[in-house]
C-alpha positions as protocol buffer text, in pm:
chain_id: "A"
residue {
  index: 1
  type: UNK
  ca { x: -2571 y: -1717 z: -2039 }
}
residue {
  index: 2
  type: UNK
  ca { x: -2718 y: -1375 z: -2135 }
}
residue {
  index: 3
  type: UNK
  ca { x: -2459 y: -1206 z: -1910 }
}
residue {
  index: 4
  type: UNK
  ca { x: -2175 y: -1400 z: -2074 }
}
residue {
  index: 5
  type: UNK
  ca { x: -2306 y: -1313 z: -2420 }
}
residue {
  index: 6
  type: UNK
  ca { x: -2323 y: -942 z: -2335 }
}
residue {
  index: 7
  type: UNK
  ca { x: -1980 y: -949 z: -2169 }
}
residue {
  index: 8
  type: UNK
  ca { x: -1827 y: -1115 z: -2475 }
}
residue {
  index: 9
  type: UNK
  ca { x: -1978 y: -852 z: -2701 }
}
residue {
  index: 10
  type: UNK
  ca { x: -1867 y: -563 z: -2481 }
}
residue {
  index: 11
  type: UNK
  ca { x: -1518 y: -706 z: -2429 }
}
residue {
  index: 12
  type: UNK
  ca { x: -1471 y: -748 z: -2802 }
}
residue {
  index: 13
  type: UNK
  ca { x: -1547 y: -379 z: -2847 }
}
residue {
  index: 14
  type: UNK
  ca { x: -1352 y: -233 z: -2555 }
}
residue {
  index: 15
  type: UNK
  ca { x: -1050 y: -459 z: -2494 }
}
residue {
  index: 16
  type: UNK
  ca { x: -742 y: -355 z: -2687 }
}
residue {
  index: 17
  type: UNK
  ca { x: -510 y: -613 z: -2841 }
}
residue {
  index: 18
  type: UNK
  ca { x: -223 y: -507 z: -2614 }
}
residue {
  index: 19
  type: UNK
  ca { x: -440 y: -574 z: -2309 }
}
residue {
  index: 20
  type: UNK
  ca { x: -504 y: -939 z: -2394 }
}
residue {
  index: 21
  type: UNK
  ca { x: -182 y: -1061 z: -2221 }
}
residue {
  index: 22
  type: UNK
  ca { x: -287 y: -872 z: -1907 }
}
residue {
  index: 23
  type: UNK
  ca { x: -628 y: -1041 z: -1923 }
}
residue {
  index: 24
  type: UNK
  ca { x: -455 y: -1379 z: -1939 }
}
residue {
  index: 25
  type: UNK
  ca { x: -233 y: -1286 z: -1644 }
}
residue {
  index: 26
  type: UNK
  ca { x: -537 y: -1167 z: -1451 }
}
residue {
  index: 27
  type: UNK
  ca { x: -716 y: -1496 z: -1516 }
}
residue {
  index: 28
  type: UNK
  ca { x: -409 y: -1691 z: -1405 }
}
residue {
  index: 29
  type: UNK
  ca { x: -385 y: -1481 z: -1089 }
}
residue {
  index: 30
  type: UNK
  ca { x: -752 y: -1538 z: -1010 }
}
residue {
  index: 31
  type: UNK
  ca { x: -710 y: -1911 z: -1074 }
}
residue {
  index: 32
  type: UNK
  ca { x: -420 y: -1936 z: -829 }
}
residue {
  index: 33
  type: UNK
  ca { x: -576 y: -1736 z: -545 }
}
residue {
  index: 34
  type: UNK
  ca { x: -912 y: -1915 z: -576 }
}
residue {
  index: 35
  type: UNK
  ca { x: -743 y: -2254 z: -545 }
}
residue {
  index: 36
  type: UNK
  ca { x: -642 y: -2164 z: -189 }
}
residue {
  index: 37
  type: UNK
  ca { x: -969 y: -2266 z: -21 }
}
residue {
  index: 38
  type: UNK
  ca { x: -989 y: -2238 z: 357 }
}
residue {
  index: 39
  type: UNK
  ca { x: -1274 y: -2430 z: 525 }
}
residue {
  index: 40
  type: UNK
  ca { x: -1509 y: -2225 z: 739 }
}
residue {
  index: 41
  type: UNK
  ca { x: -1763 y: -2343 z: 998 }
}
residue {
  index: 42
  type: UNK
  ca { x: -2083 y: -2469 z: 842 }
}
residue {
  index: 43
  type: UNK
  ca { x: -1934 y: -2681 z: 566 }
}
residue {
  index: 44
  type: UNK
  ca { x: -1841 y: -2408 z: 318 }
}
residue {
  index: 45
  type: UNK
  ca { x: -1507 y: -2242 z: 242 }
}
residue {
  index: 46
  type: UNK
  ca { x: -1360 y: -1901 z: 175 }
}
residue {
  index: 47
  type: UNK
  ca { x: -1101 y: -1766 z: -65 }
}
residue {
  index: 48
  type: UNK
  ca { x: -979 y: -1455 z: -244 }
}
residue {
  index: 49
  type: UNK
  ca { x: -1119 y: -1400 z: -596 }
}
residue {
  index: 50
  type: UNK
  ca { x: -929 y: -1114 z: -759 }
}
residue {
  index: 51
  type: UNK
  ca { x: -1221 y: -1021 z: -984 }
}
residue {
  index: 52
  type: UNK
  ca { x: -1244 y: -659 z: -873 }
}
residue {
  index: 53
  type: UNK
  ca { x: -873 y: -613 z: -938 }
}
residue {
  index: 54
  type: UNK
  ca { x: -914 y: -740 z: -1294 }
}
residue {
  index: 55
  type: UNK
  ca { x: -1215 y: -510 z: -1338 }
}
residue {
  index: 56
  type: UNK
  ca { x: -1015 y: -207 z: -1221 }
}
residue {
  index: 57
  type: UNK
  ca { x: -742 y: -286 z: -1472 }
}
residue {
  index: 58
  type: UNK
  ca { x: -945 y: -401 z: -1772 }
}
residue {
  index: 59
  type: UNK
  ca { x: -1308 y: -316 z: -1704 }
}
residue {
  index: 60
  type: UNK
  ca { x: -1593 y: -524 z: -1560 }
}
residue {
  index: 61
  type: UNK
  ca { x: -1693 y: -692 z: -1885 }
}
residue {
  index: 62
  type: UNK
  ca { x: -1350 y: -847 z: -1937 }
}
residue {
  index: 63
  type: UNK
  ca { x: -1324 y: -932 z: -1567 }
}
residue {
  index: 64
  type: UNK
  ca { x: -1657 y: -1116 z: -1577 }
}
residue {
  index: 65
  type: UNK
  ca { x: -1529 y: -1332 z: -1863 }
}
residue {
  index: 66
  type: UNK
  ca { x: -1193 y: -1392 z: -1692 }
}
residue {
  index: 67
  type: UNK
  ca { x: -1340 y: -1502 z: -1358 }
}
residue {
  index: 68
  type: UNK
  ca { x: -1607 y: -1713 z: -1530 }
}
residue {
  index: 69
  type: UNK
  ca { x: -1342 y: -1902 z: -1728 }
}
residue {
  index: 70
  type: UNK
  ca { x: -1152 y: -1969 z: -1405 }
}
residue {
  index: 71
  type: UNK
  ca { x: -1462 y: -2097 z: -1226 }
}
residue {
  index: 72
  type: UNK
  ca { x: -1557 y: -2325 z: -1516 }
}
residue {
  index: 73
  type: UNK
  ca { x: -1204 y: -2466 z: -1536 }
}
residue {
  index: 74
  type: UNK
  ca { x: -1191 y: -2530 z: -1163 }
}
residue {
  index: 75
  type: UNK
  ca { x: -1527 y: -2706 z: -1169 }
}
residue {
  index: 76
  type: UNK
  ca { x: -1454 y: -2922 z: -1472 }
}
residue {
  index: 77
  type: UNK
  ca { x: -1092 y: -3013 z: -1393 }
}
residue {
  index: 78
  type: UNK
  ca { x: -1077 y: -3012 z: -1013 }
}
residue {
  index: 79
  type: UNK
  ca { x: -1441 y: -3047 z: -911 }
}
residue {
  index: 80
  type: UNK
  ca { x: -1399 y: -2724 z: -715 }
}
residue {
  index: 81
  type: UNK
  ca { x: -1739 y: -2561 z: -666 }
}
residue {
  index: 82
  type: UNK
  ca { x: -1925 y: -2834 z: -851 }
}
residue {
  index: 83
  type: UNK
  ca { x: -2045 y: -2851 z: -1210 }
}
residue {
  index: 84
  type: UNK
  ca { x: -2411 y: -2797 z: -1124 }
}
residue {
  index: 85
  type: UNK
  ca { x: -2317 y: -2482 z: -929 }
}
residue {
  index: 86
  type: UNK
  ca { x: -2123 y: -2315 z: -1213 }
}
residue {
  index: 87
  type: UNK
  ca { x: -2409 y: -2078 z: -1292 }
}
residue {
  index: 88
  type: UNK
  ca { x: -2455 y: -1969 z: -932 }
}
residue {
  index: 89
  type: UNK
  ca { x: -2081 y: -1933 z: -871 }
}
residue {
  index: 90
  type: UNK
  ca { x: -2033 y: -1726 z: -1186 }
}
residue {
  index: 91
  type: UNK
  ca { x: -2331 y: -1509 z: -1098 }
}
residue {
  index: 92
  type: UNK
  ca { x: -2195 y: -1440 z: -749 }
}
residue {
  index: 93
  type: UNK
  ca { x: -1822 y: -1405 z: -813 }
}
residue {
  index: 94
  type: UNK
  ca { x: -1792 y: -1309 z: -1180 }
}
residue {
  index: 95
  type: UNK
  ca { x: -2098 y: -1083 z: -1211 }
}
residue {
  index: 96
  type: UNK
  ca { x: -2227 y: -942 z: -881 }
}
residue {
  index: 97
  type: UNK
  ca { x: -1887 y: -911 z: -713 }
}
residue {
  index: 98
  type: UNK
  ca { x: -1706 y: -774 z: -1017 }
}
residue {
  index: 99
  type: UNK
  ca { x: -1961 y: -512 z: -1118 }
}
residue {
  index: 100
  type: UNK
  ca { x: -2044 y: -398 z: -764 }
}
residue {
  index: 101
  type: UNK
  ca { x: -1676 y: -363 z: -676 }
}
residue {
  index: 102
  type: UNK
  ca { x: -1586 y: -191 z: -1002 }
}
residue {
  index: 103
  type: UNK
  ca { x: -1854 y: 76 z: -982 }
}
residue {
  index: 104
  type: UNK
  ca { x: -1778 y: 138 z: -616 }
}
residue {
  index: 105
  type: UNK
  ca { x: -1413 y: 192 z: -713 }
}
residue {
  index: 106
  type: UNK
  ca { x: -1517 y: 432 z: -989 }
}
residue {
  index: 107
  type: UNK
  ca { x: -1741 y: 627 z: -751 }
}
residue {
  index: 108
  type: UNK
  ca { x: -1475 y: 665 z: -481 }
}
residue {
  index: 109
  type: UNK
  ca { x: -1185 y: 741 z: -717 }
}
residue {
  index: 110
  type: UNK
  ca { x: -1378 y: 977 z: -948 }
}
residue {
  index: 111
  type: UNK
  ca { x: -1183 y: 1293 z: -1022 }
}
residue {
  index: 112
  type: UNK
  ca { x: -863 y: 1175 z: -854 }
}
residue {
  index: 113
  type: UNK
  ca { x: -518 y: 1185 z: -1013 }
}
residue {
  index: 114
  type: UNK
  ca { x: -379 y: 872 z: -1176 }
}
residue {
  index: 115
  type: UNK
  ca { x: -126 y: 824 z: -896 }
}
residue {
  index: 116
  type: UNK
  ca { x: -359 y: 938 z: -619 }
}
residue {
  index: 117
  type: UNK
  ca { x: -367 y: 758 z: -288 }
}
residue {
  index: 118
  type: UNK
  ca { x: -744 y: 781 z: -312 }
}
residue {
  index: 119
  type: UNK
  ca { x: -732 y: 528 z: -595 }
}
residue {
  index: 120
  type: UNK
  ca { x: -542 y: 284 z: -376 }
}
residue {
  index: 121
  type: UNK
  ca { x: -794 y: 332 z: -96 }
}
residue {
  index: 122
  type: UNK
  ca { x: -1080 y: 295 z: -345 }
}
residue {
  index: 123
  type: UNK
  ca { x: -929 y: -31 z: -471 }
}
residue {
  index: 124
  type: UNK
  ca { x: -906 y: -168 z: -116 }
}
residue {
  index: 125
  type: UNK
  ca { x: -1266 y: -73 z: -33 }
}
residue {
  index: 126
  type: UNK
  ca { x: -1394 y: -208 z: -364 }
}
residue {
  index: 127
  type: UNK
  ca { x: -1210 y: -538 z: -321 }
}
residue {
  index: 128
  type: UNK
  ca { x: -1345 y: -579 z: 31 }
}
residue {
  index: 129
  type: UNK
  ca { x: -1702 y: -494 z: -67 }
}
residue {
  index: 130
  type: UNK
  ca { x: -1692 y: -700 z: -386 }
}
residue {
  index: 131
  type: UNK
  ca { x: -1589 y: -1018 z: -208 }
}
residue {
  index: 132
  type: UNK
  ca { x: -1836 y: -972 z: 74 }
}
residue {
  index: 133
  type: UNK
  ca { x: -2134 y: -906 z: -149 }
}
residue {
  index: 134
  type: UNK
  ca { x: -2052 y: -1230 z: -333 }
}
residue {
  index: 135
  type: UNK
  ca { x: -2039 y: -1408 z: 4 }
}
residue {
  index: 136
  type: UNK
  ca { x: -2373 y: -1253 z: 99 }
}
residue {
  index: 137
  type: UNK
  ca { x: -2543 y: -1370 z: -219 }
}
residue {
  index: 138
  type: UNK
  ca { x: -2396 y: -1718 z: -166 }
}
residue {
  index: 139
  type: UNK
  ca { x: -2521 y: -1727 z: 192 }
}
residue {
  index: 140
  type: UNK
  ca { x: -2871 y: -1627 z: 83 }
}
residue {
  index: 141
  type: UNK
  ca { x: -2871 y: -1895 z: -187 }
}
residue {
  index: 142
  type: UNK
  ca { x: -2766 y: -2153 z: 70 }
}
residue {
  index: 143
  type: UNK
  ca { x: -3017 y: -2029 z: 324 }
}
residue {
  index: 144
  type: UNK
  ca { x: -3325 y: -2037 z: 101 }
}
residue {
  index: 145
  type: UNK
  ca { x: -3272 y: -2395 z: -19 }
}
residue {
  index: 146
  type: UNK
  ca { x: -3464 y: -2550 z: 273 }
}
residue {
  index: 147
  type: UNK
  ca { x: -3760 y: -2333 z: 171 }
}
residue {
  index: 148
  type: UNK
  ca { x: -3746 y: -2424 z: -196 }
}
residue {
  index: 149
  type: UNK
  ca { x: -3662 y: -2794 z: -196 }
}
residue {
  index: 150
  type: UNK
  ca { x: -3855 y: -3018 z: 42 }
}
residue {
  index: 151
  type: UNK
  ca { x: -3977 y: -3375 z: 58 }
}
residue {
  index: 152
  type: UNK
  ca { x: -4349 y: -3450 z: 89 }
}
residue {
  index: 153
  type: UNK
  ca { x: -4322 y: -3449 z: 468 }
}
residue {
  index: 154
  type: UNK
  ca { x: -4143 y: -3111 z: 475 }
}
residue {
  index: 155
  type: UNK
  ca { x: -3783 y: -3228 z: 522 }
}
residue {
  index: 156
  type: UNK
  ca { x: -3511 y: -3032 z: 339 }
}
residue {
  index: 157
  type: UNK
  ca { x: -3380 y: -3225 z: 38 }
}
residue {
  index: 158
  type: UNK
  ca { x: -3037 y: -3060 z: 33 }
}
residue {
  index: 159
  type: UNK
  ca { x: -2896 y: -2826 z: 296 }
}
residue {
  index: 160
  type: UNK
  ca { x: -3107 y: -2826 z: 612 }
}
residue {
  index: 161
  type: UNK
  ca { x: -2968 y: -2489 z: 728 }
}
residue {
  index: 162
  type: UNK
  ca { x: -3175 y: -2177 z: 681 }
}
residue {
  index: 163
  type: UNK
  ca { x: -3071 y: -1813 z: 659 }
}
residue {
  index: 164
  type: UNK
  ca { x: -3020 y: -1793 z: 1037 }
}
residue {
  index: 165
  type: UNK
  ca { x: -2732 y: -2041 z: 1002 }
}
residue {
  index: 166
  type: UNK
  ca { x: -2606 y: -1971 z: 648 }
}
residue {
  index: 167
  type: UNK
  ca { x: -2562 y: -1595 z: 683 }
}
residue {
  index: 168
  type: UNK
  ca { x: -2335 y: -1594 z: 992 }
}
residue {
  index: 169
  type: UNK
  ca { x: -2147 y: -1903 z: 870 }
}
residue {
  index: 170
  type: UNK
  ca { x: -2051 y: -1729 z: 546 }
}
residue {
  index: 171
  type: UNK
  ca { x: -2032 y: -1366 z: 648 }
}
residue {
  index: 172
  type: UNK
  ca { x: -1836 y: -1366 z: 973 }
}
residue {
  index: 173
  type: UNK
  ca { x: -1517 y: -1510 z: 821 }
}
residue {
  index: 174
  type: UNK
  ca { x: -1550 y: -1315 z: 498 }
}
residue {
  index: 175
  type: UNK
  ca { x: -1604 y: -985 z: 679 }
}
residue {
  index: 176
  type: UNK
  ca { x: -1325 y: -1050 z: 929 }
}
residue {
  index: 177
  type: UNK
  ca { x: -1062 y: -1236 z: 725 }
}
residue {
  index: 178
  type: UNK
  ca { x: -1112 y: -1303 z: 354 }
}
residue {
  index: 179
  type: UNK
  ca { x: -1243 y: -955 z: 273 }
}
residue {
  index: 180
  type: UNK
  ca { x: -941 y: -799 z: 444 }
}
residue {
  index: 181
  type: UNK
  ca { x: -702 y: -1017 z: 243 }
}
residue {
  index: 182
  type: UNK
  ca { x: -887 y: -931 z: -80 }
}
residue {
  index: 183
  type: UNK
  ca { x: -866 y: -561 z: 5 }
}
residue {
  index: 184
  type: UNK
  ca { x: -492 y: -579 z: 74 }
}
residue {
  index: 185
  type: UNK
  ca { x: -415 y: -775 z: -242 }
}
residue {
  index: 186
  type: UNK
  ca { x: -623 y: -543 z: -461 }
}
residue {
  index: 187
  type: UNK
  ca { x: -474 y: -226 z: -313 }
}
residue {
  index: 188
  type: UNK
  ca { x: -114 y: -347 z: -322 }
}
residue {
  index: 189
  type: UNK
  ca { x: -131 y: -454 z: -687 }
}
residue {
  index: 190
  type: UNK
  ca { x: -296 y: -126 z: -787 }
}
residue {
  index: 191
  type: UNK
  ca { x: -33 y: 72 z: -596 }
}
residue {
  index: 192
  type: UNK
  ca { x: 247 y: -127 z: -761 }
}
residue {
  index: 193
  type: UNK
  ca { x: 107 y: -80 z: -1111 }
}
residue {
  index: 194
  type: UNK
  ca { x: 66 y: 294 z: -1054 }
}
residue {
  index: 195
  type: UNK
  ca { x: 444 y: 322 z: -1022 }
}
residue {
  index: 196
  type: UNK
  ca { x: 514 y: 139 z: -1349 }
}
residue {
  index: 197
  type: UNK
  ca { x: 585 y: 372 z: -1643 }
}
residue {
  index: 198
  type: UNK
  ca { x: 336 y: 317 z: -1926 }
}
residue {
  index: 199
  type: UNK
  ca { x: 147 y: 63 z: -1716 }
}
residue {
  index: 200
  type: UNK
  ca { x: -222 y: 3 z: -1658 }
}
residue {
  index: 201
  type: UNK
  ca { x: -262 y: 347 z: -1495 }
}
residue {
  index: 202
  type: UNK
  ca { x: -84 y: 543 z: -1762 }
}
residue {
  index: 203
  type: UNK
  ca { x: -389 y: 762 z: -1823 }
}
residue {
  index: 204
  type: UNK
  ca { x: -684 y: 876 z: -1609 }
}
């Protein structure tokens, strides 16, 4: 809730009126790609998020709001992710992923021209890293549950799988498959928008 409050305040100050339609399009894009859930071993699933792409185009504050809205809608309307997990999902995908990916993009692309290939490469790396750090945080949250929630006789109340099972179950597929897809999508959209006159990359 404090993160959402700060993001709302920052977005109100930094987002221009002409960028609001792009924010809506970004949210719709994130909604669509996140609905394509692919089961992975261990009982979880993987998907593209699109949060780093929105952050590159509109800034991390607006991206955090956009992805959070998508996650809340999916939980309330489709039961995707679960209502009681909204906070954790938003923390992982709308906050950690978005801000980590955005600042990595800024660091790699710093000083490059607007139409530089380095920006495309930076977008790909940032998208890959952003998704995988969200997966890592999720895996850790899964893995520590047996330590935090036990019955009187020591049995796990929820997931019985510790970090030794949760980390490989989440990370292998995200590192090998979902992160690569996220990187490609982020880079291709950035490259396309670079070529559009007066588009999102009209100024450094």
